[in-house]
PyMOL Python script that loads the backbone (N, CA, C, O; Angstrom):
from pymol import cmd

cmd.read_pdbstr("""\
ATOM      1  N   MET A   1     111.327 113.631  76.051  1.00  0.00           N
ATOM      2  CA  MET A   1     111.874 112.956  77.214  1.00  0.00           C
ATOM      3  C   MET A   1     111.463 111.484  77.166  1.00  0.00           C
ATOM      4  O   MET A   1     110.273 111.172  77.129  1.00  0.00           O
ATOM      5  N   PRO A   2     112.423 110.601  77.167  1.00  0.00           N
ATOM      6  CA  PRO A   2     112.130 109.162  77.111  1.00  0.00           C
ATOM      7  C   PRO A   2     111.452 108.659  78.393  1.00  0.00           C
ATOM      8  O   PRO A   2     111.716 109.146  79.492  1.00  0.00           O
ATOM      9  N   LEU A   3     110.586 107.688  78.215  1.00  0.00           N
ATOM     10  CA  LEU A   3     109.902 107.048  79.334  1.00  0.00           C
ATOM     11  C   LEU A   3     110.391 105.610  79.436  1.00  0.00           C
ATOM     12  O   LEU A   3     110.391 104.875  78.448  1.00  0.00           O
ATOM     13  N   TYR A   4     110.807 105.215  80.630  1.00  0.00           N
ATOM     14  CA  TYR A   4     111.297 103.859  80.873  1.00  0.00           C
ATOM     15  C   TYR A   4     110.422 103.189  81.918  1.00  0.00           C
ATOM     16  O   TYR A   4     109.931 103.843  82.838  1.00  0.00           O
ATOM     17  N   ARG A   5     110.228 101.880  81.777  1.00  0.00           N
ATOM     18  CA  ARG A   5     109.561 101.076  82.802  1.00  0.00           C
ATOM     19  C   ARG A   5     110.621 100.176  83.428  1.00  0.00           C
ATOM     20  O   ARG A   5     111.266  99.385  82.739  1.00  0.00           O
ATOM     21  N   VAL A   6     110.791 100.306  84.729  1.00  0.00           N
ATOM     22  CA  VAL A   6     111.764  99.505  85.473  1.00  0.00           C
ATOM     23  C   VAL A   6     110.976  98.496  86.299  1.00  0.00           C
ATOM     24  O   VAL A   6     110.137  98.871  87.118  1.00  0.00           O
ATOM     25  N   THR A   7     111.255  97.205  86.074  1.00  0.00           N
ATOM     26  CA  THR A   7     110.503  96.127  86.716  1.00  0.00           C
ATOM     27  C   THR A   7     111.448  95.193  87.460  1.00  0.00           C
ATOM     28  O   THR A   7     112.532  94.876  86.971  1.00  0.00           O
ATOM     29  N   ILE A   8     111.030  94.753  88.647  1.00  0.00           N
ATOM     30  CA  ILE A   8     111.791  93.754  89.396  1.00  0.00           C
ATOM     31  C   ILE A   8     111.501  92.402  88.748  1.00  0.00           C
ATOM     32  O   ILE A   8     110.345  91.985  88.673  1.00  0.00           O
ATOM     33  N   LYS A   9     112.546  91.716  88.281  1.00  0.00           N
ATOM     34  CA  LYS A   9     112.331  90.460  87.549  1.00  0.00           C
ATOM     35  C   LYS A   9     112.392  89.218  88.423  1.00  0.00           C
ATOM     36  O   LYS A   9     112.009  88.138  87.974  1.00  0.00           O
ATOM     37  N   ARG A  10     112.869  89.342  89.677  1.00  0.00           N
ATOM     38  CA  ARG A  10     112.856  88.205  90.598  1.00  0.00           C
ATOM     39  C   ARG A  10     112.709  88.722  92.025  1.00  0.00           C
ATOM     40  O   ARG A  10     113.258  89.767  92.372  1.00  0.00           O
ATOM     41  N   SER A  11     111.978  87.999  92.836  1.00  0.00           N
ATOM     42  CA  SER A  11     111.779  88.398  94.228  1.00  0.00           C
ATOM     43  C   SER A  11     113.077  88.257  95.003  1.00  0.00           C
ATOM     44  O   SER A  11     113.882  87.366  94.733  1.00  0.00           O
ATOM     45  N   MET A  12     113.271  89.144  95.971  1.00  0.00           N
ATOM     46  CA  MET A  12     114.477  89.081  96.795  1.00  0.00           C
ATOM     47  C   MET A  12     114.240  89.813  98.108  1.00  0.00           C
ATOM     48  O   MET A  12     113.418  90.726  98.194  1.00  0.00           O
ATOM     49  N   THR A  13     114.983  89.390  99.130  1.00  0.00           N
ATOM     50  CA  THR A  13     115.002  90.080 100.411  1.00  0.00           C
ATOM     51  C   THR A  13     116.454  90.323 100.774  1.00  0.00           C
ATOM     52  O   THR A  13     117.243  89.383 100.859  1.00  0.00           O
ATOM     53  N   THR A  14     116.806  91.579 100.988  1.00  0.00           N
ATOM     54  CA  THR A  14     118.170  91.949 101.355  1.00  0.00           C
ATOM     55  C   THR A  14     118.095  93.000 102.452  1.00  0.00           C
ATOM     56  O   THR A  14     117.369  93.986 102.322  1.00  0.00           O
ATOM     57  N   ASN A  15     118.838  92.795 103.524  1.00  0.00           N
ATOM     58  CA  ASN A  15     118.856  93.732 104.654  1.00  0.00           C
ATOM     59  C   ASN A  15     117.446  94.082 105.140  1.00  0.00           C
ATOM     60  O   ASN A  15     117.187  95.220 105.533  1.00  0.00           O
ATOM     61  N   GLY A  16     116.553  93.116 105.112  1.00  0.00           N
ATOM     62  CA  GLY A  16     115.194  93.332 105.587  1.00  0.00           C
ATOM     63  C   GLY A  16     114.281  94.057 104.616  1.00  0.00           C
ATOM     64  O   GLY A  16     113.133  94.352 104.949  1.00  0.00           O
ATOM     65  N   ILE A  17     114.773  94.347 103.422  1.00  0.00           N
ATOM     66  CA  ILE A  17     113.959  95.020 102.406  1.00  0.00           C
ATOM     67  C   ILE A  17     113.506  93.980 101.395  1.00  0.00           C
ATOM     68  O   ILE A  17     114.331  93.297 100.788  1.00  0.00           O
ATOM     69  N   ARG A  18     112.206  93.861 101.216  1.00  0.00           N
ATOM     70  CA  ARG A  18     111.628  92.846 100.332  1.00  0.00           C
ATOM     71  C   ARG A  18     111.192  93.479  99.015  1.00  0.00           C
ATOM     72  O   ARG A  18     110.445  94.457  99.002  1.00  0.00           O
ATOM     73  N   LEU A  19     111.666  92.909  97.905  1.00  0.00           N
ATOM     74  CA  LEU A  19     111.233  93.304  96.570  1.00  0.00           C
ATOM     75  C   LEU A  19     110.532  92.110  95.944  1.00  0.00           C
ATOM     76  O   LEU A  19     111.076  91.006  95.931  1.00  0.00           O
ATOM     77  N   GLU A  20     109.340  92.322  95.431  1.00  0.00           N
ATOM     78  CA  GLU A  20     108.558  91.250  94.823  1.00  0.00           C
ATOM     79  C   GLU A  20     108.660  91.310  93.309  1.00  0.00           C
ATOM     80  O   GLU A  20     108.698  92.389  92.718  1.00  0.00           O
ATOM     81  N   GLN A  21     108.703  90.155  92.698  1.00  0.00           N
ATOM     82  CA  GLN A  21     108.712  90.072  91.245  1.00  0.00           C
ATOM     83  C   GLN A  21     107.488  90.801  90.690  1.00  0.00           C
ATOM     84  O   GLN A  21     106.373  90.617  91.178  1.00  0.00           O
ATOM     85  N   GLY A  22     107.702  91.621  89.676  1.00  0.00           N
ATOM     86  CA  GLY A  22     106.603  92.346  89.049  1.00  0.00           C
ATOM     87  C   GLY A  22     106.408  93.768  89.534  1.00  0.00           C
ATOM     88  O   GLY A  22     105.680  94.533  88.902  1.00  0.00           O
ATOM     89  N   MET A  23     107.045  94.150  90.652  1.00  0.00           N
ATOM     90  CA  MET A  23     106.959  95.544  91.085  1.00  0.00           C
ATOM     91  C   MET A  23     107.578  96.395  89.983  1.00  0.00           C
ATOM     92  O   MET A  23     108.664  96.085  89.492  1.00  0.00           O
ATOM     93  N   SER A  24     106.893  97.469  89.593  1.00  0.00           N
ATOM     94  CA  SER A  24     107.449  98.291  88.526  1.00  0.00           C
ATOM     95  C   SER A  24     107.138  99.761  88.740  1.00  0.00           C
ATOM     96  O   SER A  24     106.169 100.121  89.409  1.00  0.00           O
ATOM     97  N   VAL A  25     107.979 100.601  88.160  1.00  0.00           N
ATOM     98  CA  VAL A  25     107.796 102.048  88.176  1.00  0.00           C
ATOM     99  C   VAL A  25     108.082 102.571  86.776  1.00  0.00           C
ATOM    100  O   VAL A  25     108.873 101.990  86.032  1.00  0.00           O
ATOM    101  N   ASP A  26     107.433 103.668  86.429  1.00  0.00           N
ATOM    102  CA  ASP A  26     107.715 104.352  85.173  1.00  0.00           C
ATOM    103  C   ASP A  26     108.525 105.594  85.496  1.00  0.00           C
ATOM    104  O   ASP A  26     108.184 106.357  86.400  1.00  0.00           O
ATOM    105  N   VAL A  27     109.610 105.790  84.741  1.00  0.00           N
ATOM    106  CA  VAL A  27     110.532 106.890  85.003  1.00  0.00           C
ATOM    107  C   VAL A  27     110.743 107.680  83.723  1.00  0.00           C
ATOM    108  O   VAL A  27     111.055 107.110  82.678  1.00  0.00           O
ATOM    109  N   THR A  28     110.573 108.992  83.805  1.00  0.00           N
ATOM    110  CA  THR A  28     110.875 109.881  82.686  1.00  0.00           C
ATOM    111  C   THR A  28     112.260 110.456  82.914  1.00  0.00           C
ATOM    112  O   THR A  28     112.568 110.928  84.009  1.00  0.00           O
ATOM    113  N   THR A  29     113.101 110.420  81.882  1.00  0.00           N
ATOM    114  CA  THR A  29     114.466 110.910  82.023  1.00  0.00           C
ATOM    115  C   THR A  29     114.746 112.035  81.035  1.00  0.00           C
ATOM    116  O   THR A  29     114.161 112.071  79.953  1.00  0.00           O
ATOM    117  N   PRO A  30     115.639 112.956  81.402  1.00  0.00           N
ATOM    118  CA  PRO A  30     116.007 114.036  80.486  1.00  0.00           C
ATOM    119  C   PRO A  30     116.994 113.582  79.404  1.00  0.00           C
ATOM    120  O   PRO A  30     117.228 114.302  78.433  1.00  0.00           O
ATOM    121  N   THR A  31     117.569 112.389  79.574  1.00  0.00           N
ATOM    122  CA  THR A  31     118.523 111.867  78.593  1.00  0.00           C
ATOM    123  C   THR A  31     117.998 110.549  78.032  1.00  0.00           C
ATOM    124  O   THR A  31     116.990 110.023  78.504  1.00  0.00           O
ATOM    125  N   THR A  32     118.681 110.023  77.029  1.00  0.00           N
ATOM    126  CA  THR A  32     118.257 108.752  76.435  1.00  0.00           C
ATOM    127  C   THR A  32     118.987 107.561  77.044  1.00  0.00           C
ATOM    128  O   THR A  32     118.946 106.459  76.495  1.00  0.00           O
ATOM    129  N   THR A  33     119.646 107.774  78.161  1.00  0.00           N
ATOM    130  CA  THR A  33     120.420 106.725  78.812  1.00  0.00           C
ATOM    131  C   THR A  33     119.573 106.001  79.858  1.00  0.00           C
ATOM    132  O   THR A  33     118.703 106.600  80.491  1.00  0.00           O
ATOM    133  N   ASN A  34     119.836 104.716  80.029  1.00  0.00           N
ATOM    134  CA  ASN A  34     119.163 103.870  81.010  1.00  0.00           C
ATOM    135  C   ASN A  34     119.161 104.547  82.392  1.00  0.00           C
ATOM    136  O   ASN A  34     120.233 104.860  82.908  1.00  0.00           O
ATOM    137  N   PRO A  35     117.990 104.782  83.004  1.00  0.00           N
ATOM    138  CA  PRO A  35     117.921 105.494  84.281  1.00  0.00           C
ATOM    139  C   PRO A  35     118.526 104.732  85.461  1.00  0.00           C
ATOM    140  O   PRO A  35     118.835 105.338  86.486  1.00  0.00           O
ATOM    141  N   VAL A  36     118.698 103.431  85.335  1.00  0.00           N
ATOM    142  CA  VAL A  36     119.307 102.648  86.411  1.00  0.00           C
ATOM    143  C   VAL A  36     120.801 102.943  86.506  1.00  0.00           C
ATOM    144  O   VAL A  36     121.372 102.934  87.597  1.00  0.00           O
ATOM    145  N   SER A  37     121.427 103.204  85.372  1.00  0.00           N
ATOM    146  CA  SER A  37     122.879 103.395  85.358  1.00  0.00           C
ATOM    147  C   SER A  37     123.314 104.857  85.379  1.00  0.00           C
ATOM    148  O   SER A  37     124.511 105.133  85.454  1.00  0.00           O
ATOM    149  N   VAL A  38     122.382 105.792  85.315  1.00  0.00           N
ATOM    150  CA  VAL A  38     122.726 107.215  85.298  1.00  0.00           C
ATOM    151  C   VAL A  38     122.572 107.824  86.684  1.00  0.00           C
ATOM    152  O   VAL A  38     121.558 107.616  87.351  1.00  0.00           O
ATOM    153  N   ASN A  39     123.575 108.573  87.112  1.00  0.00           N
ATOM    154  CA  ASN A  39     123.505 109.338  88.360  1.00  0.00           C
ATOM    155  C   ASN A  39     123.150 108.468  89.568  1.00  0.00           C
ATOM    156  O   ASN A  39     122.413 108.901  90.454  1.00  0.00           O
ATOM    157  N   GLY A  40     123.668 107.262  89.600  1.00  0.00           N
ATOM    158  CA  GLY A  40     123.423 106.361  90.726  1.00  0.00           C
ATOM    159  C   GLY A  40     121.985 105.882  90.833  1.00  0.00           C
ATOM    160  O   GLY A  40     121.559 105.424  91.893  1.00  0.00           O
ATOM    161  N   GLY A  41     121.232 105.984  89.738  1.00  0.00           N
ATOM    162  CA  GLY A  41     119.849 105.516  89.741  1.00  0.00           C
ATOM    163  C   GLY A  41     118.899 106.357  90.573  1.00  0.00           C
ATOM    164  O   GLY A  41     117.866 105.868  91.030  1.00  0.00           O
ATOM    165  N   VAL A  42     119.245 107.619  90.771  1.00  0.00           N
ATOM    166  CA  VAL A  42     118.450 108.491  91.641  1.00  0.00           C
ATOM    167  C   VAL A  42     116.979 108.535  91.228  1.00  0.00           C
ATOM    168  O   VAL A  42     116.097 108.466  92.084  1.00  0.00           O
ATOM    169  N   LEU A  43     116.707 108.649  89.938  1.00  0.00           N
ATOM    170  CA  LEU A  43     115.311 108.721  89.484  1.00  0.00           C
ATOM    171  C   LEU A  43     114.548 107.436  89.805  1.00  0.00           C
ATOM    172  O   LEU A  43     113.372 107.485  90.163  1.00  0.00           O
ATOM    173  N   VAL A  44     115.207 106.304  89.678  1.00  0.00           N
ATOM    174  CA  VAL A  44     114.570 105.017  89.973  1.00  0.00           C
ATOM    175  C   VAL A  44     114.353 104.876  91.481  1.00  0.00           C
ATOM    176  O   VAL A  44     113.286 104.440  91.913  1.00  0.00           O
ATOM    177  N   LYS A  45     115.342 105.237  92.273  1.00  0.00           N
ATOM    178  CA  LYS A  45     115.210 105.170  93.732  1.00  0.00           C
ATOM    179  C   LYS A  45     114.059 106.053  94.211  1.00  0.00           C
ATOM    180  O   LYS A  45     113.270 105.650  95.065  1.00  0.00           O
ATOM    181  N   GLU A  46     113.970 107.266  93.649  1.00  0.00           N
ATOM    182  CA  GLU A  46     112.892 108.183  94.037  1.00  0.00           C
ATOM    183  C   GLU A  46     111.522 107.629  93.645  1.00  0.00           C
ATOM    184  O   GLU A  46     110.556 107.770  94.395  1.00  0.00           O
ATOM    185  N   ALA A  47     111.440 107.004  92.477  1.00  0.00           N
ATOM    186  CA  ALA A  47     110.164 106.441  92.024  1.00  0.00           C
ATOM    187  C   ALA A  47     109.715 105.289  92.926  1.00  0.00           C
ATOM    188  O   ALA A  47     108.536 105.204  93.270  1.00  0.00           O
ATOM    189  N   PHE A  48     110.636 104.402  93.314  1.00  0.00           N
ATOM    190  CA  PHE A  48     110.276 103.302  94.215  1.00  0.00           C
ATOM    191  C   PHE A  48     109.884 103.836  95.592  1.00  0.00           C
ATOM    192  O   PHE A  48     108.979 103.296  96.228  1.00  0.00           O
ATOM    193  N   ALA A  49     110.550 104.885  96.055  1.00  0.00           N
ATOM    194  CA  ALA A  49     110.196 105.482  97.344  1.00  0.00           C
ATOM    195  C   ALA A  49     108.812 106.121  97.275  1.00  0.00           C
ATOM    196  O   ALA A  49     108.025 106.007  98.215  1.00  0.00           O
ATOM    197  N   ARG A  50     108.520 106.783  96.180  1.00  0.00           N
ATOM    198  CA  ARG A  50     107.239 107.469  96.016  1.00  0.00           C
ATOM    199  C   ARG A  50     106.076 106.482  95.886  1.00  0.00           C
ATOM    200  O   ARG A  50     105.021 106.687  96.485  1.00  0.00           O
ATOM    201  N   ILE A  51     106.262 105.424  95.114  1.00  0.00           N
ATOM    202  CA  ILE A  51     105.160 104.500  94.830  1.00  0.00           C
ATOM    203  C   ILE A  51     105.013 103.407  95.891  1.00  0.00           C
ATOM    204  O   ILE A  51     103.898 103.091  96.305  1.00  0.00           O
ATOM    205  N   TYR A  52     106.141 102.827  96.331  1.00  0.00           N
ATOM    206  CA  TYR A  52     106.083 101.687  97.259  1.00  0.00           C
ATOM    207  C   TYR A  52     106.559 102.018  98.676  1.00  0.00           C
ATOM    208  O   TYR A  52     106.409 101.197  99.580  1.00  0.00           O
ATOM    209  N   GLY A  53     107.127 103.201  98.880  1.00  0.00           N
ATOM    210  CA  GLY A  53     107.645 103.561 100.196  1.00  0.00           C
ATOM    211  C   GLY A  53     108.899 102.792 100.571  1.00  0.00           C
ATOM    212  O   GLY A  53     109.179 102.588 101.752  1.00  0.00           O
ATOM    213  N   ILE A  54     109.660 102.363  99.562  1.00  0.00           N
ATOM    214  CA  ILE A  54     110.867 101.564  99.782  1.00  0.00           C
ATOM    215  C   ILE A  54     112.099 102.402  99.470  1.00  0.00           C
ATOM    216  O   ILE A  54     112.189 103.001  98.398  1.00  0.00           O
ATOM    217  N   ASP A  55     113.048 102.445 100.402  1.00  0.00           N
ATOM    218  CA  ASP A  55     114.325 103.118 100.156  1.00  0.00           C
ATOM    219  C   ASP A  55     115.307 102.081  99.631  1.00  0.00           C
ATOM    220  O   ASP A  55     115.752 101.211 100.379  1.00  0.00           O
ATOM    221  N   LEU A  56     115.645 102.168  98.354  1.00  0.00           N
ATOM    222  CA  LEU A  56     116.552 101.198  97.735  1.00  0.00           C
ATOM    223  C   LEU A  56     118.029 101.520  97.947  1.00  0.00           C
ATOM    224  O   LEU A  56     118.887 100.714  97.589  1.00  0.00           O
ATOM    225  N   SER A  57     118.340 102.672  98.518  1.00  0.00           N
ATOM    226  CA  SER A  57     119.742 103.078  98.663  1.00  0.00           C
ATOM    227  C   SER A  57     120.620 102.041  99.358  1.00  0.00           C
ATOM    228  O   SER A  57     121.714 101.763  98.866  1.00  0.00           O
ATOM    229  N   PRO A  58     120.191 101.449 100.489  1.00  0.00           N
ATOM    230  CA  PRO A  58     121.069 100.487 101.166  1.00  0.00           C
ATOM    231  C   PRO A  58     121.304  99.195 100.379  1.00  0.00           C
ATOM    232  O   PRO A  58     122.299  98.506 100.607  1.00  0.00           O
ATOM    233  N   ILE A  59     120.403  98.864  99.463  1.00  0.00           N
ATOM    234  CA  ILE A  59     120.531  97.597  98.728  1.00  0.00           C
ATOM    235  C   ILE A  59     120.657  97.831  97.222  1.00  0.00           C
ATOM    236  O   ILE A  59     120.372  96.933  96.429  1.00  0.00           O
ATOM    237  N   TRP A  60     121.075  99.014  96.833  1.00  0.00           N
ATOM    238  CA  TRP A  60     121.055  99.393  95.423  1.00  0.00           C
ATOM    239  C   TRP A  60     121.809  98.422  94.522  1.00  0.00           C
ATOM    240  O   TRP A  60     121.303  98.070  93.456  1.00  0.00           O
ATOM    241  N   LEU A  61     122.993  97.982  94.912  1.00  0.00           N
ATOM    242  CA  LEU A  61     123.782  97.105  94.036  1.00  0.00           C
ATOM    243  C   LEU A  61     123.088  95.773  93.779  1.00  0.00           C
ATOM    244  O   LEU A  61     123.082  95.295  92.645  1.00  0.00           O
ATOM    245  N   SER A  62     122.507  95.169  94.802  1.00  0.00           N
ATOM    246  CA  SER A  62     121.819  93.896  94.581  1.00  0.00           C
ATOM    247  C   SER A  62     120.465  94.107  93.913  1.00  0.00           C
ATOM    248  O   SER A  62     120.038  93.268  93.119  1.00  0.00           O
ATOM    249  N   ALA A  63     119.783  95.202  94.215  1.00  0.00           N
ATOM    250  CA  ALA A  63     118.488  95.482  93.585  1.00  0.00           C
ATOM    251  C   ALA A  63     118.662  95.752  92.098  1.00  0.00           C
ATOM    252  O   ALA A  63     117.839  95.345  91.279  1.00  0.00           O
ATOM    253  N   LYS A  64     119.736  96.440  91.763  1.00  0.00           N
ATOM    254  CA  LYS A  64     120.021  96.771  90.365  1.00  0.00           C
ATOM    255  C   LYS A  64     120.137  95.514  89.509  1.00  0.00           C
ATOM    256  O   LYS A  64     119.735  95.510  88.345  1.00  0.00           O
ATOM    257  N   ALA A  65     120.684  94.456  90.084  1.00  0.00           N
ATOM    258  CA  ALA A  65     120.856  93.192  89.359  1.00  0.00           C
ATOM    259  C   ALA A  65     119.519  92.493  89.108  1.00  0.00           C
ATOM    260  O   ALA A  65     119.419  91.651  88.216  1.00  0.00           O
ATOM    261  N   ALA A  66     118.497  92.835  89.885  1.00  0.00           N
ATOM    262  CA  ALA A  66     117.190  92.193  89.744  1.00  0.00           C
ATOM    263  C   ALA A  66     116.222  93.022  88.904  1.00  0.00           C
ATOM    264  O   ALA A  66     115.037  92.697  88.828  1.00  0.00           O
ATOM    265  N   MET A  67     116.716  94.094  88.270  1.00  0.00           N
ATOM    266  CA  MET A  67     115.843  94.994  87.515  1.00  0.00           C
ATOM    267  C   MET A  67     115.933  94.771  86.017  1.00  0.00           C
ATOM    268  O   MET A  67     116.991  94.462  85.469  1.00  0.00           O
ATOM    269  N   GLU A  68     114.795  94.936  85.379  1.00  0.00           N
ATOM    270  CA  GLU A  68     114.720  94.906  83.918  1.00  0.00           C
ATOM    271  C   GLU A  68     114.219  96.281  83.477  1.00  0.00           C
ATOM    272  O   GLU A  68     113.230  96.787  84.007  1.00  0.00           O
ATOM    273  N   VAL A  69     114.903  96.876  82.511  1.00  0.00           N
ATOM    274  CA  VAL A  69     114.544  98.212  82.042  1.00  0.00           C
ATOM    275  C   VAL A  69     114.076  98.129  80.598  1.00  0.00           C
ATOM    276  O   VAL A  69     114.760  97.563  79.745  1.00  0.00           O
ATOM    277  N   VAL A  70     112.900  98.699  80.328  1.00  0.00           N
ATOM    278  CA  VAL A  70     112.343  98.706  78.977  1.00  0.00           C
ATOM    279  C   VAL A  70     112.002 100.147  78.612  1.00  0.00           C
ATOM    280  O   VAL A  70     111.319 100.844  79.362  1.00  0.00           O
ATOM    281  N   LYS A  71     112.482 100.580  77.459  1.00  0.00           N
ATOM    282  CA  LYS A  71     112.155 101.925  76.987  1.00  0.00           C
ATOM    283  C   LYS A  71     110.768 101.880  76.355  1.00  0.00           C
ATOM    284  O   LYS A  71     110.538 101.133  75.404  1.00  0.00           O
ATOM    285  N   ILE A  72     109.851 102.676  76.883  1.00  0.00           N
ATOM    286  CA  ILE A  72     108.472 102.684  76.408  1.00  0.00           C
ATOM    287  C   ILE A  72     108.288 103.711  75.293  1.00  0.00           C
ATOM    288  O   ILE A  72     107.612 103.443  74.300  1.00  0.00           O
ATOM    289  N   ASN A  73     108.883 104.870  75.459  1.00  0.00           N
ATOM    290  CA  ASN A  73     108.694 105.938  74.490  1.00  0.00           C
ATOM    291  C   ASN A  73     109.998 106.662  74.261  1.00  0.00           C
ATOM    292  O   ASN A  73     110.051 107.604  73.471  1.00  0.00           O
TER     293      ASN A  73
END
""", "prot")
cmd.dss("prot")
cmd.show_as("cartoon", "prot")
cmd.util.cbc("prot")
cmd.orient("prot")
């Protein structure tokens, strides 16, 4: 199972939700496809909710543009 690190590359505030540059989560996926673009980014949204308590669903399209994805393993 591939491991990806998803990092916010620029700070932003949208709809009252603040994302800071450098916030990151590690996501394990069952496929080799980028977790941001698969299944509406559910794994990434769940990871940000679990680690930072942030629901990215309302701002997903703009948040997605501020993310950098790196395959770790």
